[in-house]
C-alpha positions as CSV (number, residue, x, y, z in Angstrom):
1,M,113.7,68.3,98.2
2,M,111.2,68.6,95.3
3,R,111.2,64.9,94.4
4,L,111.0,63.7,98.0
5,L,108.2,66.1,99.0
6,I,105.9,64.6,96.3
7,G,105.9,61.3,98.2
8,Y,105.4,63.2,101.5
9,R,102.3,64.9,100.3
10,K,100.7,61.6,99.6
11,G,101.1,60.9,103.3
12,A,103.8,58.3,102.9
13,L,105.9,59.9,105.7
14,G,103.2,60.6,108.2
15,M,104.7,63.7,109.6
16,N,103.1,66.2,112.0
17,N,100.9,68.9,110.5
18,L,103.3,71.7,111.5
19,V,106.2,69.9,109.9
20,Q,104.2,69.4,106.8
21,K,103.5,73.1,106.6
22,V,107.1,73.9,107.2
23,S,108.2,71.5,104.5
24,E,105.9,72.8,101.9
25,Y,106.8,76.4,102.8
26,M,110.5,75.6,102.4
27,Q,109.8,74.1,99.1
28,E,107.7,77.0,97.9
29,H,110.5,79.4,98.6
30,H,113.4,77.1,97.5
31,M,115.1,77.4,100.9
32,V,117.3,74.3,100.8
33,E,118.4,71.4,98.6
34,E,118.7,67.8,99.6
35,G,122.0,67.0,101.4
36,Q,122.8,70.6,102.4
37,K,124.2,71.7,105.8
38,I,122.3,74.2,107.8
39,V,123.4,76.4,110.7
40,V,120.4,76.8,113.1
41,G,120.2,79.7,115.5
42,V,118.8,78.3,118.8
43,S,118.2,80.5,121.9
44,G,116.3,77.8,123.8
45,G,112.9,79.6,123.5
46,A,109.8,78.0,122.1
47,D,110.3,79.3,118.6
48,S,113.9,78.2,118.2
49,M,113.2,74.9,119.8
50,G,110.4,74.4,117.4
51,L,112.7,75.2,114.5
52,L,115.4,72.8,115.7
53,T,112.8,70.0,116.3
54,A,111.1,70.5,112.9
55,L,114.4,70.6,111.0
56,S,115.6,67.5,112.9
57,E,112.6,65.6,111.5
58,L,113.1,66.9,108.0
59,A,116.8,66.2,108.2
60,E,116.1,62.5,108.8
61,Y,114.1,62.3,105.6
62,F,115.9,64.8,103.3
63,H,119.4,64.1,104.4
64,L,120.1,67.5,105.8
65,S,122.9,68.0,108.4
66,L,122.4,70.5,111.2
67,V,124.8,72.6,113.2
68,V,123.5,74.7,116.2
69,V,124.7,78.1,117.2
70,H,123.7,79.6,120.6
71,V,124.6,83.1,121.7
72,N,124.7,84.1,125.4
73,H,124.3,87.9,125.6
74,G,125.4,88.0,129.2
75,V,122.5,90.3,130.1
76,R,120.3,87.9,132.2
77,G,123.0,86.4,134.4
78,Q,122.2,82.9,135.6
79,A,119.1,82.7,133.5
80,A,121.1,83.2,130.4
81,D,123.7,80.6,131.5
82,G,120.8,78.2,132.1
83,D,119.6,78.8,128.5
84,Q,123.1,78.0,127.2
85,S,123.3,74.8,129.3
86,Y,119.9,73.7,128.1
87,V,120.6,74.1,124.4
88,E,124.0,72.4,124.8
89,N,122.4,69.4,126.5
90,V,119.6,69.1,123.9
91,C,122.2,69.2,121.1
92,R,124.3,66.6,123.0
93,E,121.2,64.3,123.2
94,K,120.5,64.8,119.5
95,E,124.1,64.4,118.5
96,I,124.1,67.8,116.8
97,P,127.3,69.9,116.9
98,C,126.7,73.0,119.0
99,Y,128.8,76.2,119.0
100,S,128.2,78.6,122.0
101,F,129.3,82.2,122.0
102,H,129.3,84.6,125.0
103,V,129.4,88.5,124.8
104,D,129.1,91.3,127.2
105,L,126.2,92.9,125.2
106,K,126.1,96.2,127.1
107,R,129.8,96.8,126.5
108,F,129.5,95.7,122.9
109,A,126.6,98.0,122.2
110,R,128.5,101.0,123.7
111,K,131.5,100.1,121.6
112,E,129.5,99.9,118.3
113,G,127.2,102.8,119.1
114,M,124.1,100.8,118.9
115,S,121.1,100.0,121.1
116,Q,121.3,96.7,122.9
117,E,118.6,95.2,120.8
118,E,120.3,96.2,117.6
119,A,123.8,95.1,118.9
120,G,122.4,91.7,119.9
121,R,121.0,91.1,116.5
122,Y,124.2,92.2,114.8
123,Y,126.4,90.0,117.0
124,R,124.2,87.0,116.6
125,Y,124.4,87.1,112.8
126,Q,128.1,87.6,113.0
127,C,128.3,84.4,114.9
128,F,126.0,82.5,112.6
129,E,128.1,83.6,109.5
130,K,131.4,82.7,111.3
131,V,130.2,79.2,112.0
132,R,128.6,78.8,108.5
133,K,132.0,79.5,106.9
134,E,133.9,77.3,109.3
135,V,131.7,74.2,108.8
136,G,131.0,74.8,105.1
137,A,127.2,75.2,105.6
138,Q,125.0,76.5,102.8
139,R,122.2,78.1,104.9
140,I,121.5,79.8,108.2
141,A,118.0,79.1,109.6
142,V,116.5,81.5,112.2
143,A,113.2,81.1,114.1
144,H,111.0,84.0,113.1
145,Q,107.4,83.0,112.9
146,R,104.1,84.5,111.8
147,E,103.7,86.9,114.8
148,D,107.2,88.2,114.2
149,T,106.0,89.3,110.7
150,C,102.9,91.0,112.2
151,E,105.0,92.8,114.8
152,T,107.4,94.0,112.2
153,V,104.6,95.3,109.9
154,L,102.8,97.1,112.7
155,F,106.0,98.4,114.2
156,N,107.1,99.9,110.9
157,L,103.5,101.2,110.2
158,F,103.3,103.0,113.6
159,R,106.8,104.4,113.3
160,G,106.3,105.7,109.8
161,T,107.7,103.7,106.9
162,G,107.7,103.3,103.1
163,L,106.3,100.4,101.2
164,K,109.3,98.1,102.0
165,G,108.7,98.4,105.7
166,L,105.2,96.9,105.2
167,T,106.5,93.8,103.4
168,G,107.3,92.1,106.6
169,I,110.2,89.6,107.1
170,P,111.5,87.9,103.9
171,P,111.4,84.1,103.9
172,V,114.8,84.0,102.2
173,R,117.6,86.7,102.3
174,D,120.9,85.7,100.8
175,V,121.9,82.5,102.8
176,I,119.4,83.2,105.6
177,I,116.1,81.2,105.7
178,R,113.1,81.4,107.9
179,P,111.1,78.2,107.7
180,L,108.6,79.0,110.5
181,L,107.1,82.2,109.0
182,C,104.2,80.0,107.9
183,V,103.1,79.0,111.4
184,S,102.0,80.8,114.6
185,R,103.5,80.8,118.0
186,G,100.5,78.9,119.3
187,E,101.1,76.1,116.7
188,I,104.7,75.9,117.7
189,E,104.0,75.5,121.4
190,K,101.3,72.9,120.6
191,Y,103.8,71.0,118.5
192,L,106.4,71.0,121.2
193,Q,103.9,69.9,123.8
194,E,102.9,67.0,121.6
195,K,106.5,66.0,121.2
196,G,107.1,66.4,125.0
197,I,109.8,69.0,124.4
198,S,110.3,71.8,126.9
199,W,111.6,75.3,126.2
200,R,113.2,78.2,128.1
201,T,111.3,81.5,128.7
202,D,113.1,84.8,128.4
203,E,111.4,86.9,131.0
204,T,112.4,90.2,129.2
205,N,110.1,89.2,126.4
206,L,107.2,89.5,128.8
207,T,107.9,93.0,129.8
208,D,107.0,96.2,128.0
209,A,110.6,97.4,127.8
210,Y,110.6,97.5,124.0
211,T,108.0,98.7,121.5
212,R,107.9,95.3,119.9
213,N,107.1,93.7,123.2
214,K,104.1,96.1,123.6
215,I,102.8,95.1,120.2
216,R,103.4,91.4,120.9
217,N,101.9,91.4,124.4
218,H,99.1,93.9,124.0
219,V,98.3,95.1,120.5
220,L,98.1,91.8,118.6
221,P,96.3,89.9,121.3
222,Y,93.7,92.7,121.5
223,I,93.2,92.7,117.8
224,E,92.8,88.9,117.6
225,E,90.5,88.7,120.6
226,N,88.3,91.7,119.9
227,I,88.4,92.3,116.1
228,N,89.3,89.2,114.2
229,P,91.0,86.0,115.4
230,G,92.6,85.7,111.9
231,A,94.1,89.1,111.9
232,G,97.6,87.9,112.2
233,Q,97.3,85.7,109.2
234,H,95.6,88.5,107.2
235,I,98.5,90.9,108.1
236,Q,101.0,88.3,106.9
237,E,99.0,87.8,103.7
238,M,98.9,91.5,103.1
239,A,102.6,91.8,103.7
240,G,103.1,89.1,101.0
241,L,101.0,91.1,98.5
242,L,102.9,94.3,99.3
243,K,106.1,92.4,98.7
244,D,105.0,91.5,95.2
245,I,104.0,95.2,94.6
246,S,107.4,96.3,96.1
247,D,109.3,93.9,93.8
248,Y,107.4,95.3,90.8
249,I,108.2,98.9,91.8
250,D,111.8,97.8,92.2
251,R,111.9,96.5,88.6
252,Q,110.2,99.7,87.2
253,G,112.5,101.8,89.3
254,S,115.5,100.1,87.9
255,Q,114.3,100.7,84.3
256,G,113.5,104.3,85.1
257,F,116.9,104.8,86.7
258,D,118.6,103.6,83.6
259,T,116.5,105.9,81.4
260,C,116.8,109.2,83.2
261,V,119.8,109.1,85.5
262,T,123.5,109.5,84.5
263,V,126.0,108.2,87.0
264,G,129.4,110.0,87.1
265,K,132.8,108.6,87.9
266,D,132.5,110.1,91.4
267,S,129.2,108.3,92.0
268,S,127.3,111.5,91.5
269,C,123.9,111.1,89.9
270,A,122.3,113.6,87.4
271,I,118.5,113.2,87.2
272,H,117.2,114.5,83.8
273,S,114.0,116.4,84.5
274,D,112.4,115.9,81.0
275,T,112.3,112.1,81.2
276,F,111.9,112.1,85.0
277,R,108.7,114.2,85.0
278,Q,107.0,111.7,82.6
279,L,107.2,108.9,85.2
280,D,104.6,108.1,87.9
281,V,105.4,109.7,91.3
282,V,105.9,106.2,92.8
283,I,108.6,105.5,90.4
284,Q,110.1,108.9,90.8
285,R,110.5,108.3,94.5
286,E,112.2,104.9,93.8
287,I,114.6,106.5,91.4
288,I,115.6,109.2,93.9
289,R,116.2,106.5,96.6
290,R,118.4,104.7,94.2
291,A,120.3,107.8,93.3
292,I,120.9,108.6,97.0
293,G,122.1,105.1,97.5
294,V,124.6,105.3,94.6
295,A,125.9,108.7,95.8
296,A,126.1,107.8,99.5
297,G,126.9,104.1,99.2
298,K,124.1,103.2,101.6
299,L,120.5,104.1,102.4
300,K,120.4,103.7,106.2
301,D,118.9,106.8,107.8
302,V,117.5,108.0,104.4
303,E,113.8,108.7,105.0
304,R,110.8,109.6,103.0
305,E,111.2,113.3,103.9
306,H,114.6,113.3,102.2
307,V,113.2,111.9,99.1
308,E,110.3,114.4,99.1
309,M,112.8,117.3,99.6
310,I,114.6,116.2,96.4
311,R,111.4,115.8,94.4
312,G,110.4,119.3,95.6
313,L,113.6,120.8,94.0
314,L,112.1,120.3,90.5
315,D,109.7,123.2,91.3
316,K,112.4,125.4,92.7
317,P,114.8,127.9,91.0
318,V,118.1,126.7,89.6
319,G,120.7,126.7,92.4
320,R,118.3,125.7,95.2
321,R,119.8,122.8,97.2
322,C,119.1,120.5,100.1
323,H,121.4,118.5,102.4
324,L,121.1,114.8,103.2
325,P,122.8,112.3,105.4
326,Y,126.4,111.3,104.7
327,Q,127.4,114.7,103.4
328,I,125.2,114.3,100.3
329,Q,123.6,117.3,98.7
330,A,121.0,117.6,96.0
331,V,121.1,120.7,93.7
332,R,118.6,122.0,91.2
333,T,120.3,122.4,87.9
334,Y,119.2,123.5,84.4
335,E,118.9,119.9,83.3
336,G,117.2,118.5,86.5
337,I,118.7,117.5,89.8
338,S,122.3,116.6,90.7
339,I,122.9,114.4,93.7
340,K,126.5,114.1,94.9
341,R,128.8,114.3,97.9
342,E,129.8,117.7,99.1
343,T,133.3,118.8,98.3
344,A,135.7,119.5,101.2
345,G,134.9,123.2,100.9
346,E,131.2,122.7,100.8
347,A,131.3,120.3,103.7
348,R,132.9,123.0,105.9
349,R,130.0,125.5,105.3
350,P,127.1,125.5,107.8
351,E,124.3,123.3,106.6
352,S,121.8,125.4,104.6
353,I,118.2,125.5,105.6
354,C,115.1,125.6,103.4
355,I,111.6,125.2,104.8
356,D,108.6,125.8,102.5
357,V,105.9,127.5,104.5
358,K,102.3,128.5,104.2
359,A,100.0,130.8,106.1
360,P,98.4,130.0,108.4
361,G,101.0,127.7,109.9
362,S,103.6,127.2,112.6
363,Y,107.1,125.9,111.6
364,T,110.0,124.9,113.8
365,L,113.2,126.8,113.4
366,P,116.8,126.1,114.6
367,G,117.1,126.7,118.3
368,P,115.5,125.4,121.4
369,G,111.7,125.6,121.1
370,V,111.8,128.3,118.4
371,V,109.1,128.6,115.8
372,I,107.8,131.0,113.2
373,E,104.0,131.5,113.2
374,L,102.4,132.8,110.0
375,T,98.8,134.2,110.0
376,V,96.7,136.1,107.5
377,K,94.3,138.8,108.6
378,E,92.1,141.4,107.1
379,V,93.0,145.1,107.2
380,F,91.3,147.2,109.9
381,K,91.1,151.0,109.4
382,N,93.7,153.0,111.4
383,E,95.2,149.8,112.8
384,E,98.7,150.5,114.1
385,I,101.6,148.4,112.8
386,P,103.6,146.9,115.8
387,I,107.2,148.0,116.1
388,N,108.8,144.7,117.1
389,R,112.0,143.1,116.0
390,Y,110.5,139.7,115.8
391,T,107.0,140.4,114.6
392,K,106.5,141.8,111.0
393,W,103.6,142.6,108.8
394,F,103.6,142.2,105.0
395,D,101.2,142.8,102.1
396,Y,100.0,139.2,101.6
397,D,98.7,139.8,98.1
398,K,102.1,140.9,96.8
399,I,103.6,137.4,97.4
400,K,103.9,135.7,94.0
401,N,106.1,132.6,94.2
402,G,105.3,131.0,97.6
403,L,107.2,131.5,100.8
404,A,110.2,129.8,102.3
405,V,112.2,130.3,105.4
406,R,115.8,129.6,104.4
407,T,119.4,130.6,104.4
408,R,120.7,132.7,101.6
409,E,121.2,131.6,98.0
410,N,122.9,133.1,94.9
411,G,120.7,135.8,93.4
412,D,118.8,136.8,96.5
413,F,117.9,140.5,96.6
414,I,115.9,143.0,98.7
415,T,114.0,146.1,97.8
416,L,115.4,149.1,99.7
417,D,112.8,151.9,99.0
418,G,109.4,152.8,97.6
419,Q,111.0,153.6,94.2
420,G,111.8,149.8,93.8
421,H,115.6,150.1,94.1
422,R,117.0,146.7,94.7
423,K,120.3,145.4,96.2
424,L,121.7,141.9,96.1
425,L,121.6,140.4,99.5
426,K,125.3,139.7,99.4
427,R,126.1,143.3,98.8
428,W,123.7,144.4,101.5
429,M,125.4,142.1,104.0
430,I,128.8,143.5,103.0
431,D,127.6,147.1,103.3
432,E,126.0,146.4,106.7
433,K,129.3,144.8,107.8
434,I,127.7,141.5,108.7
435,P,130.7,139.1,109.6
436,R,131.4,136.6,106.9
437,E,130.9,133.7,109.3
438,E,127.4,134.8,110.1
439,R,126.1,135.3,106.6
440,E,125.5,131.7,105.9
441,Q,123.5,131.2,109.1
442,M,121.1,134.2,108.9
443,L,117.5,133.2,108.3
444,L,115.4,134.8,105.6
445,L,111.7,134.9,104.8
446,A,111.7,134.8,101.0
447,D,109.4,134.9,98.0
448,G,111.5,133.1,95.4
449,S,114.7,135.2,95.2
450,H,113.0,138.3,96.7
451,V,113.7,138.6,100.4
452,L,110.7,139.8,102.4
453,W,112.5,139.8,105.8
454,I,116.1,139.4,106.9
455,M,115.1,138.1,110.3
456,G,116.3,140.3,113.1
457,H,117.1,143.1,110.6
458,R,115.1,144.8,107.9
459,I,112.2,144.0,105.7
460,S,111.7,144.7,102.0
461,D,109.9,147.9,101.0
462,N,108.2,146.0,98.2
463,Y,106.1,144.0,100.7
464,K,105.3,146.8,103.2
465,V,101.7,147.3,104.3
466,T,100.2,150.4,102.6
467,N,96.8,152.1,102.3
468,A,96.1,149.8,99.3
469,T,96.8,146.6,101.3
470,K,93.7,144.3,101.7
471,R,95.2,141.3,103.5
472,I,98.2,141.2,106.0
473,L,100.6,138.4,106.5
474,V,101.8,138.4,110.1
475,A,105.1,136.7,110.7
476,E,106.1,136.2,114.3
477,I,109.1,134.4,115.8
478,K,108.4,132.8,119.2
479,G,110.7,130.9,121.5
480,E,113.1,130.9,124.4
481,K,115.1,133.9,125.5
482,S,118.8,133.9,126.5
483,N,120.4,136.6,128.7
484,G,117.7,139.1,127.5
485,R,118.8,138.7,123.9
486,Q,115.9,137.1,122.1
487,Y,116.5,134.4,119.4
488,Q,120.2,135.3,118.8
489,S,120.7,131.7,117.6
490,I,118.4,132.5,114.7
491,V,119.6,135.8,113.5
492,N,123.4,135.6,114.1
493,G,124.4,132.0,114.9
494,G,124.1,132.6,118.7
495,R,126.9,135.2,118.8
496,S,126.9,138.0,121.3
497,R,126.4,141.0,119.0
498,Y,123.0,142.6,118.7
499,P,121.4,142.6,115.2
500,D,121.2,145.7,113.1
501,S,118.6,148.0,114.6
502,R,117.2,149.1,111.2
503,T,114.3,146.8,110.9
504,G,112.4,148.6,108.2
């Protein structure tokens, strides 16, 4: 296309402005080569009809051959059948081969365990690829345009996303091309009207049934009408800049991964802390994402909080761990962090919990509506300490390493008396005859390896309030009650036994 477009730019071909923009955009992103065959996804809506019409014009000049694929999702009854007939008739008039597919989308979504929106997208691309291989096409063209990029960026921003989620929709991904990303929906509709071409309207796009529809129907129009009419274009331009930044971080992340990560034969990843700590935090996050991807084989459902949990392990004692999707665990080691799949034995253990907490603050615990509230108060003379299984007072100034609510770890201990005698938590649990199946589920309030409070049981004598205490940490568990036995799911895995009455 490069050689032919030079003549076109001189006005020799006299094409419509939209087609010119599309041609130059396709050239800029190296979407097709002269003489290639393209599968075009056509629903019958304005965007896809604009894509088909524009590519038909370009095909005439650049010797492209087109094949249309239409997917009837079976959701809108006669309206969907009308869309299919319309697309097939247009293709017949244009003498373009058309392949139509029909699916019971609701049933397909249930079978695949997806939302209907996700299932529809998945099925469409399956159909596109099936036809592409059958007819020997080199590319698949889909009809995303500028507003689709804006919707995607805003949707990801509002939902919470990393940098990649703000880069919008890529013009080219593998064999998929999106020639209309350079034009707006208004430009497409104007182009079709000038050509005297009608289109079908999917009434579901006009409802607010989906979040994207709300952004399309309300948020973007409001921004462009009341803030800046060029907001859509600016969002797209910003997404392009962020794509360049994201690509740069990808390259740096790849180099950093090679420098400070060792990959084992079992796809485990060992991050070496000495070299890792020298890198910028942005690159550290990218390296961790890559390591999770290597260990798990995929990154779907891996979110920013998982990455930050692993970064936080660097400041934790050796042996501290956290659990991730796909039975992946990260463990603090002497050398750094190990990210690997749990073994069969480890996978059978209840999932460990570790929540770093600060006072004042309120933190969600396992169980319906259960939280732990932490407050700090000054000491008042002759104030009586409450005797309550689920409210405890501690000497706040004796806390040295920072607090965490967690399940037990190797090396945990508790102070038993005012003389400082300690006992390993494991031995305490054995001596107190705590059933083995409950030990991994009991929650602790801990200062490093020193346990302040075995929740529902006793507290450490080391942190008790004394006459020398100046500030008090108040820890209170709040939540639902069940059969008069408060918070059993927290202290003993929801079993029917009462916790040990010796609460310290």
